[in-house]
C-alpha positions in Angstrom: 12.9 -53.9 0.8 15.3 -52.1 -1.5 12.8 -49.3 -2.1 12.4 -48.9 1.7 16.1 -48.7 2.2 16.5 -46.1 -0.5 13.7 -44.0 0.9 15.2 -44.3 4.4 18.6 -43.2 3.1 17.1 -40.3 1.2 15.1 -39.2 4.3 18.2 -39.4 6.5 20.3 -37.4 4.0 17.5 -34.8 3.8 17.3 -34.6 7.5 21.1 -34.2 7.9 21.1 -31.6 5.1 18.3 -29.6 6.8 20.1 -29.8 10.1 23.3 -28.6 8.6 21.6 -25.7 6.8 19.8 -24.7 10.0 23.1 -24.9 12.0 24.9 -22.8 9.4 22.1 -20.2 9.4 22.1 -20.1 13.2 25.9 -19.6 13.2 25.7 -16.9 10.7 22.9 -15.2 12.6 24.9 -15.3 15.8 27.9 -13.9 14.1 25.8 -11.1 12.6 24.3 -10.2 15.9 27.8 -10.0 17.4 29.0 -7.8 14.6 26.0 -5.6 15.0 26.9 -4.9 18.7 
């Protein structure tokens, strides 16, 4: 049970981190495109 919970927590954190990274990259890319214009 505890192992499952720990795994779930790690997976959730990893997912959130990945989403945050993607969002940040997307934002930077958008800004760069605007700057390029």
